[in-house]
C-alpha positions as CSV (number, residue, x, y, z in Angstrom):
1,M,82.1,108.6,139.1
2,D,85.7,109.4,138.2
3,G,87.1,106.7,135.9
4,L,83.8,105.2,135.0
5,P,83.3,104.9,131.2
6,V,80.6,106.3,129.0
7,V,78.9,103.2,127.3
8,I,78.0,103.8,123.7
9,T,75.9,101.5,121.6
10,R,76.2,102.8,118.0
11,P,77.6,100.0,115.7
12,G,80.3,100.1,113.1
13,E,82.2,103.0,111.7
14,R,79.6,105.5,113.0
15,G,80.3,104.1,116.5
16,D,84.0,104.7,115.9
17,V,83.4,108.4,115.1
18,L,81.1,108.9,118.1
19,A,83.7,107.2,120.4
20,A,86.4,109.5,119.1
21,A,84.2,112.6,119.7
22,I,83.5,111.7,123.3
23,E,87.1,110.8,124.0
24,A,88.1,114.2,122.6
25,S,85.9,115.8,125.2
26,G,87.9,114.1,128.0
27,L,85.5,111.2,128.9
28,P,86.5,107.5,128.7
29,V,84.4,105.3,126.4
30,M,83.4,101.7,126.4
31,R,81.8,100.2,123.3
32,L,78.8,97.9,123.6
33,D,78.2,95.9,120.4
34,S,74.4,95.7,120.5
35,L,73.4,95.2,116.9
36,R,74.9,93.7,113.7
37,L,73.8,95.2,110.4
38,E,73.7,92.8,107.5
39,A,72.8,93.6,103.9
40,L,70.0,91.3,102.7
41,P,70.7,89.0,99.7
42,E,69.3,90.5,96.6
43,S,65.7,89.4,96.0
44,S,63.6,89.4,92.8
45,E,61.7,92.3,94.4
46,Q,64.8,94.3,95.0
47,R,66.2,93.7,91.5
48,A,62.9,94.8,89.9
49,V,63.0,98.0,91.9
50,W,66.6,98.8,91.0
51,L,65.9,98.2,87.3
52,D,62.9,100.5,87.4
53,V,64.3,103.1,89.8
54,D,64.0,105.8,87.1
55,Q,60.3,105.6,87.5
56,F,60.4,107.1,91.0
57,R,60.0,110.8,91.5
58,R,61.6,110.8,95.0
59,I,63.8,108.4,97.0
60,V,63.8,108.6,100.8
61,V,66.6,106.9,102.7
62,V,66.2,106.3,106.4
63,S,69.7,105.4,107.7
64,P,73.4,105.4,106.8
65,F,73.5,101.7,106.2
66,A,70.5,102.0,103.9
67,A,72.3,104.7,102.0
68,E,75.3,102.4,101.5
69,C,73.1,99.6,100.3
70,L,71.3,101.9,97.9
71,A,74.6,103.3,96.5
72,E,76.0,99.8,95.9
73,A,72.8,98.8,94.0
74,L,72.7,101.9,91.8
75,D,76.4,101.5,91.0
76,R,75.6,98.0,89.8
77,Y,72.6,98.8,87.7
78,W,73.0,102.4,86.7
79,P,76.5,103.4,85.6
80,Q,74.9,106.8,84.9
81,L,72.2,107.8,87.4
82,P,68.8,108.5,86.0
83,V,67.7,112.2,86.1
84,G,64.7,113.7,87.6
85,I,64.8,112.0,91.0
86,D,64.9,114.0,94.3
87,Y,66.7,112.3,97.1
88,Y,65.8,112.7,100.8
89,A,67.6,111.5,104.0
90,V,66.7,111.2,107.6
91,G,69.9,112.8,109.0
92,A,73.0,114.5,107.8
93,V,75.2,111.4,108.0
94,T,72.9,109.6,105.6
95,A,72.8,112.6,103.3
96,D,76.7,112.8,103.3
97,I,77.0,109.1,102.2
98,L,74.5,109.6,99.4
99,H,76.3,112.8,98.2
100,Q,79.8,111.1,98.4
101,R,78.8,107.8,96.9
102,L,76.4,109.1,94.2
103,G,77.2,112.7,93.8
104,V,73.5,113.7,94.3
105,R,72.0,116.7,96.1
106,V,70.0,115.5,99.2
107,H,67.2,117.1,101.0
108,I,67.3,117.0,104.8
109,P,65.6,118.9,107.6
110,P,67.1,122.3,108.1
111,A,69.8,122.5,110.8
112,A,67.6,124.8,112.8
113,A,65.1,121.9,113.3
114,G,67.6,120.3,115.6
115,E,66.5,116.8,114.9
116,D,67.6,113.9,112.7
117,T,64.2,112.3,112.7
118,S,61.4,111.1,110.4
119,E,59.1,113.7,111.9
120,A,61.5,116.5,111.0
121,L,61.9,115.2,107.5
122,L,58.1,115.1,107.0
123,R,57.9,118.8,107.8
124,L,59.8,119.7,104.6
125,G,57.6,121.7,102.2
126,S,58.3,119.5,99.2
127,L,56.8,116.5,101.0
128,Q,53.5,118.0,101.8
129,R,51.5,117.4,98.5
130,L,52.4,114.2,96.7
131,A,49.4,113.4,94.6
132,D,50.1,110.2,92.8
133,E,53.9,110.6,93.0
134,K,56.0,107.4,93.1
135,I,58.3,107.4,96.1
136,L,60.9,104.7,97.0
137,L,61.6,104.3,100.7
138,V,64.9,102.5,101.4
139,A,65.1,101.1,104.9
140,G,65.9,98.1,107.0
141,E,63.6,95.2,107.9
142,G,61.0,96.2,110.5
143,G,61.3,99.6,112.0
144,R,58.8,102.4,112.2
145,T,56.0,102.8,109.7
146,L,55.5,106.6,110.1
147,L,57.3,107.7,106.9
148,A,55.5,105.2,104.6
149,E,52.1,105.8,106.2
150,T,52.4,109.6,106.2
151,L,53.7,109.9,102.6
152,A,50.9,107.6,101.5
153,A,48.3,109.6,103.3
154,R,49.6,112.7,101.4
155,G,48.8,111.0,98.1
156,A,52.1,109.2,97.2
157,R,52.4,105.7,95.9
158,V,55.0,104.4,98.3
159,T,57.3,101.4,97.7
160,R,59.1,100.4,100.9
161,L,62.1,98.3,100.2
162,A,64.0,96.6,103.0
163,V,67.7,96.2,102.1
164,Y,69.3,95.1,105.4
165,R,68.5,93.4,108.7
166,R,69.4,94.3,112.3
167,T,70.4,91.3,114.5
168,P,70.5,92.0,118.2
169,L,73.7,90.9,119.9
170,L,73.9,89.5,123.5
171,P,76.2,91.7,125.6
172,S,79.2,90.0,127.2
173,L,78.8,88.8,130.8
174,D,81.0,91.6,131.9
175,M,78.8,94.1,130.1
176,Q,75.6,92.5,131.4
177,R,76.9,93.0,135.0
178,R,78.0,96.6,134.2
179,L,74.5,97.4,132.9
180,S,72.7,95.7,135.8
181,Q,74.8,97.5,138.4
182,G,74.8,100.9,136.7
183,N,78.6,100.7,136.7
184,F,79.0,103.4,134.0
185,R,79.0,107.2,133.9
186,A,76.3,107.4,131.2
187,L,74.7,105.4,128.5
188,V,74.4,106.8,125.0
189,V,71.6,105.4,122.7
190,S,70.2,106.7,119.4
191,S,68.0,103.8,118.4
192,G,64.7,102.7,119.9
193,E,65.4,99.1,119.0
194,I,68.8,99.1,120.8
195,L,67.2,100.8,123.9
196,E,64.5,98.1,124.1
197,H,67.1,95.4,123.7
198,L,69.3,96.7,126.5
199,A,66.5,97.6,128.9
200,R,66.3,94.0,130.1
201,W,69.7,94.2,131.7
202,C,69.3,97.7,133.1
203,K,68.0,97.4,136.6
204,G,68.0,99.5,139.8
205,A,71.0,101.8,139.8
206,A,71.4,101.6,136.0
207,L,67.9,103.2,135.6
208,N,69.1,106.2,137.6
209,Q,72.2,106.8,135.6
210,P,72.2,109.5,132.8
211,L,70.8,108.2,129.5
212,I,71.7,110.3,126.5
213,V,69.2,109.9,123.6
214,S,68.9,111.6,120.3
215,S,65.2,112.6,120.2
216,T,62.1,113.3,122.4
217,R,60.6,110.1,121.0
218,L,63.4,108.0,122.5
219,A,63.2,109.9,125.7
220,T,59.5,109.0,126.0
221,L,60.3,105.4,125.3
222,A,63.1,105.5,127.9
223,S,60.7,106.8,130.5
224,K,58.2,104.0,129.7
225,L,61.1,101.4,130.1
226,G,61.9,102.8,133.6
227,F,64.9,105.1,132.9
228,R,64.6,108.0,135.2
229,A,67.3,110.4,133.8
230,P,66.9,110.6,130.0
231,V,68.6,113.6,128.4
232,V,67.6,114.6,124.9
233,A,70.5,115.7,122.6
234,S,69.8,118.1,119.8
235,G,70.2,115.3,117.3
236,A,72.0,112.0,116.5
237,T,75.3,113.5,115.3
238,P,78.5,112.8,117.3
239,T,78.6,116.5,118.1
240,A,75.1,116.7,119.4
241,L,75.4,113.6,121.5
242,T,78.8,114.6,122.9
243,V,77.6,118.1,123.8
244,A,74.6,116.7,125.7
245,L,76.8,114.2,127.4
246,T,79.4,116.6,128.6
247,A,76.7,119.1,129.8
248,T,75.3,116.2,131.9
249,C,78.4,114.5,133.2
250,H,80.4,117.1,135.1
251,P,80.9,119.7,132.4
252,Q,83.6,121.4,134.5
253,E,85.8,118.3,133.8
254,A,85.3,118.2,130.1
255,D,85.9,121.1,127.8
256,V,84.3,120.3,124.5
257,D,85.9,121.9,121.5
258,Q,83.1,122.3,119.0
259,D,85.4,122.7,116.0
260,D,87.2,119.4,116.8
261,L,83.9,117.6,117.2
262,E,82.6,118.8,113.9
263,K,85.7,117.4,112.2
264,G,84.6,114.0,113.5
């Protein structure tokens, strides 16, 4: 196992941060570009929502890229943000983007919950009784329907607005061989869509290699897809994924500095 890389699948700048955190722990990293995120051209539906965004009582943002798209739209249409809106994010990274770009306070699951998931967000007390409240859900095309369905069941009038698309990318021939042969130390995945996309190349030995996932939901999906060694991290942050990884892959060889990881 010495010298084999950890394969990570997180795209873009967030993948850069995760790679740096894992490398700081002493483990080599190989990037696998599995998805391309693209902002959707502005539609008449999107424009109508942005113009009337002050009518929403709450805005729920499901991912960092959705947060970027929302911030760009509000910058265009609202030089001064409307007041009276509560913002929610699935995950601390998404919340940080909203705070940095818009200067708003963002509700997220408490750190003690240990999860950056829709389920954890839905446990917040302020999202339990939503009689006739207008809620904007900012997300990508497709994806899970849990948030929209649960908020609607609690009485909210939910508008789900897709602002970006995910395009699966074909792994290189070298990466396809690496996946099929299990020629890696571990695979790190924090998206069900990516996991399902890559499973077609993971055969035999690859299914026995450690798979680090960010939630019990993904671990259940991994087991259904044939992965025999899923390990659930405490969340989807670089720190959580790296701690789970080093605890699994010969922890005596990798001394993780928690303070250094948090800086990433």
